[in-house]
N, C-alpha and C positions, 0 to 999 in steps of 0.2 A: 504494499500499500502508498510506502511511503517512498521507495522508487515512481512511485504511479506517480504519486502526490511531485519530489523533485520535475516528472518532465512535463509534467500539465504547469511549475510555474513555470521554468523555462518559453512551453509553446506561447504563453498569453504574458507574460512578462515586456514588452516592444507592446502591446495593446492596450496592458492597465499603463507607459508610464506612458504612451500617445491621447491614453484619459486622462491620465492626472493633468497632464500639460492644453490640456483641452478644456480639463474642467476648474484649471487652476483659470484661469485666460476667461469665462461662460464666466466664475461665482459671480462678482460683484458686476458685473452687466444683466443678471439675467435672477437679482437678488436670491440667488441662493446660496445659505453658506453650506462651512466645510464642511464633507460625510464624519457620521462618528458611526464609529464603529465599534462590536460586538454581535454576539452569537448571538442566532434565532431562534428564540426558542417556538415548542408549538402552542400557539394562546388562539386565546378564542377571535373573533375577525370587532371591531370599535363598529358599532354602531352608529350612524347620524342617522333613522328612523327610523320608523317603527316596522319594518318588515326585514322577513323570520332567514329570507333569501341566503345575506349568506355569513348569518351566528354565529352556525352552530357547528361552521364545517373548522378543524382541526385537522390540522401538515401534519406528517409525523416529523421532530426532527432529523437530522438531516447526517448519516453512521459517519461514524468514524469522526466529527466534524474535529475533532482535538486535531488533527493530522494538513485541518483547512484551515488557510491565514486566516487572521480577520477579518481581515482588510476589508477581505472576499467580498463579506457582506455588509460595506460601506453603505450606510442608507445618508441617501443628500436632506438634507433639511434646508426648506424653502418659507420667508418671511411671512407671517399671519397665516403658513398654513396652505398658501396658492400657491399654484404652479402658472408665474409669468407669460398670458395665453391668454392673447382675447381677440374676441369673433373672426376678425380677419386675415391673426393666422393660422388658428384654427378654420377658419373658410379653406386657406391655404396647399393647409396641410391637407387636408379632405380631400379636395381635387382631384389629386393627385396617386388615392386608394380608388375611386373606379369600384365604390359598392353600387351594388345595386340600390340594396335602400337608403330612404334618405336619408346623413347624417348632419340631425339641426340644431342647432345653437343656439342653448338660451342660459337665464339663469341656473336653470336646474337642472343640466347638463352638466358646464362649469363648478358648477358642491360636485357633484359626483366625481367628474375628474382630479378634482385637489383631495380627492376622500382620499382614492387607486392614488395618487398620486405621491399622501405624505400622509395621511393614520392607516395606511393600507400599502402601503409600499415595499416594507417587509414580505407581507402574502404577492404583491407584484412579481418580484424578481422571483420570486417561483415559479411562478404563473410562463410567463414570461423562456424557462424552461426549462421547464413540462410540456407548454406548446412546444417542443419542437418535437414530440416523441408523437403522443393525440393526436392533434392536430395534422397532419397526412390523415393518419383514417378517416376521419370528418371530412374532413378535406372528395376525398375521394367515393361516400357516401350521396353526398350536399351534391355533388357534381354526376354523381347518377339515381338523384330527383330529380336535375336542373332546377338548382336552386341554387341561393345569395348567399357564397364561398361566408361570406361572412356570421351568415349565426353559426356560425363556432365555438364564435365572443357568448354567444346566449348561456356555452356551455358553465362559463370561469362564472355568473351571475348566481346560476340553478346551487351551481356541488364544491366550486370549484379546482373542477376537474378532477373527482374524485367521485370513483368505481362506486363505492364503497356508505358516502353520504346517506341520509339519513336527518327527518326537519321533523319539528317540532308533532308535526301531523300526518306521521307517516311513511313521506315521498323518500323514497332508495333512488338509487345512484343517480351519473354522476350529469342524467337530465330529468332527474330529482321527478317520476310520475310516480303515483300514489295506483294500487293496486290496481282497483276496475276499469283509471284508464288504460293504466296496462295489459292486463287482460285483452282490454278493449279493443286495445292492439296490437295488438295475438304476442303479446310477450308471456314466458309460459313461467309462471309463482308460488309453487309448494314449496314440501318441508326436505328433497335433493337441487332446488337449484331458482335463483334470482333473477332474474335474466334483465332486470330490472338493471343490473351490476354486471353488463354485459358490456365496452364500449359498440361497439358493434353492432348489436342488434338495439341496445335504445337507444341509438345514436337511427335507425331506421322506424325507426317505429315517434318516435322525436318529430321526422324529416313529414310521417304519415301528414298526423297531427297537422303542424301546419305549412301542409300544403294545401292540405282541408279546409284551416283556413280560413288562406291568404284566397284559394280558389271563393269564400261566401264574404271574404268580404273587401276583394283588392284592392288592403292597405294592409301589406306586414306590419310596419311598428305599431298595425291593430291585432295581427293576427300575436304580432308574440305576444303584445298585455292581454288580451284571452290567452296564450297557452300561462302564460300564472295566473289570471282567478280567473277562468272559464266565459267559456259562452252564452253565458246567460246573465252573466254582469256584463260581456260587453253588450249583449241584446239593446238589457235592458236603458246603458252609456247611451245609445244609439236614441231610443226613444225619447231621453228626454232630455238629451240633449238637440236633436234632431238635424247628427252632425253624423256625418261616416268616419275621419279623417281621427286621427288617434289624437291630437287639441283642441281638437273642437273639438269633444266624448271625457279629455283628461281631467274635467270637476266631477264627475261624473260614475269617475269607476273608486276602488277601492282601494285605500292610504297606499298599501305596501303596489297597486297594480301606479300609481302615479310614478314611484320610485321609479322602479321598475325597467318601464323605458329610457330615462334617464340612463339608467346602468351602464345600461345593454348598449346607447349610445358613446359613457365614455368608457369604458369596458374595447371598444375596437377601437376609438381613440387610441388610448394612448397606449396598449401593448403594439400599437403599428410607432410612436411613433413618443416609447420612453428616455431613448439612448439620448435625446435634445433632451435631455431631460438629467442625465449625465445618471440614469440609472438603469442600470445593470440586471444582468440574469447575473443567480447564484448556482455553482455547479452544480449537479445530479447527481448520485451513478447512473448511467446510462444503462445498466445492466436491467436495473427496474424496470428496459420502456425495452427493451429494443429484447423483439418472442419471434414465434416461428411456430404457422399450424401445422399441427399434423396429424397423423387422421386414424384413430384407433380403431382395431377393430371387434365386433360385438367380443366386450367377454373378458374383454385385456382388466388386469388392475389395477388401482388407483397406487396402492403400496407399491408392486412390484416397480410400477414407475418410474414410481420415484427414488426410490429404489437402484432398480439401475444406471439413472439422471445422475446419482453424487449430491439427491434432494432428502430431504426430508419431508415428508405428508404438507408441511404446515406450508414449506415456502413453496414445496408446488401449486397449494388450492393459492396462494396471493398470484400468481400466473391468472389466475383465473378463475377472477372474485365472481359468476355467475355461481359458482360452485358455493352450496353452500354444504357437506359435505363432503370425504373423501374418501368421494363413493360416483362413478360415473355411467350421468345418470344416461345412461342407453334407450334410442325406440325403434330398435330395427333395423338402425340402418348408421350404425358409427356416428360415432360420436368425435370433431375436431379438438384436440384441447390442445392449450397454451403451453409451447414446453418457452427458456432463456437460450437467445439467441445460440450459445456457446456449446450448447448440450444437445443441436441439435444429432453431432457428428456419432454421439451415445446414442441412441431413440435405436436410431438407423444402425448404428453396428449389434446393438441385443435388441433388436422385433425380433427373432428371431425365439431368440430366450424368454422374454417376458411374453412371449403369443406360448411361449409351452408351461412355463412357469406360471401363467392367470390361470389358463385350459387345467390342474394340477389342481392349483387353489377350490376353483369352480369343480372338482371330483371330491378334493372330501370337501367345500361344505357340501352337494349333496350329497353324500355316505352321510357326514352327519344329522341332514335331517331328514334318512328314510330307516339310518335307524329311529331319529329321535317317536320318530312317527312308529314306526314301529314294536315300542320300546311302551305306550302312547297304549295302542291299541290296543298291546299285551296286556296296559294293567286302567284298561278302562270298561270292569266289571261289563256281563251282558241283561236283559233282564233276559225271564220270560213272565209266566202269567199264570197259576196254579186253579183253577176250576172246584171251588168245595165240592164231593161229593156223600149223601148219609152216611151219619158215621164218621169220616174226620173232627179232626180234634189238629191245632195247634200246632202239641209231639209227637203225633203224627205226619202233618205236611216237614215240618222241622226233620220230622230224622228223616224222608223219606229222599231229602231232596242237601242233607246234610247244612244245617242250619241252624242256628237257636235263634228258638222265642220272642226271646226275645229280636235279635231282627227280623222274622216277621211278623214283630208289635211294632219295631221304626218303622218299616218298609211303608206300612200298613194300616198309619195312625190307632192301633185294636189299641184298646187302654185296658181291656180284659182277658177275659180267655175266652168270648161268647168268637161265635162262628155260624154265620150261615149255606146251608146246600146254593149253590145256583152262582154262589160269593167268589170273587177272583181276589185274588192276589201278590199279588207282584214281591219276587223271586230276585234272585240281585248274583250270578253265576261269578 
């Protein structure tokens, strides 16, 4: 790890020096204060409104932080916690992005830009780095659905690009689907799998939802609003306002949704122009994101796969967020499992062993089940019924059937010794 750290410093040193010179010349002009250095802990986001979309997401502290130079975590501070940005500069920047979705500028948007660039800056730095690995997946799917690529920034607002994110209301995943909505958009949710936590599957579901809403409203900002508060609240706002554009219905939307769209616009801006304000990304262990899908035939054992990849089951599970247990939810046509990119060769090298050992494991489990079923069958008594004849008594019947009188009484609810001809008695063998 120390060798990797040294190599990283050698590669980044020229850029660091260049950035330092640029920052030194820009601090006075832009009203930026010298950066503060220090480690970033896993902390809850400071809210600036009543929305809960970003407040509960916690990101893990970097591994091996002690080996990473503290100045990499430099936080740039600004006078009055405001970025040196006015409408003219904003519109100049946005004109270069060629977004399909309108990137309107107003006080609400500026307030969110200031928040993300100052009080949320330590998280922003992590988002910039994580996005390098996650956004290519989003962009491929968005292009497949013929949708604006800038919708990818919505996932930061929803979850901080965290597939394990869970809101107070029960929404889960990078795109924060509620259980009912997730199932409506073909996401499987059961004891073994939660596809709301799948990056690819939840992104497809989000695309389907947003495309459907855009077809209804013809306005991407209104479609985004409906993603947050639901089409019912949007229809109500349209009816009360008499307008069909977002800023026209804005006063009649829920408070959280009023902030939601400005947050999206602000995030789309700051994610593209963070470097203009000397905000730099943090290093992240790329191995956590560099994965490949491998096809698993029906019946392959999760633990055996992990063993052959030299991983613990917990580590392999971490690369497959949709799985809730250390087993593969086969549905009759195999399964695509994510494994670390540097372990792919081990999977194919050991594929025959994985198949054979999995079959042996399954055969052993099946044999145990069969034996257990046999034991249960043998230990489960059979029932016969005896019809009392004239002259019978409990003693005779008990002796004839090799049971006791008390058992006959217990099985048939007999309190005394009286029985009657043609009475049916239950006898367990």
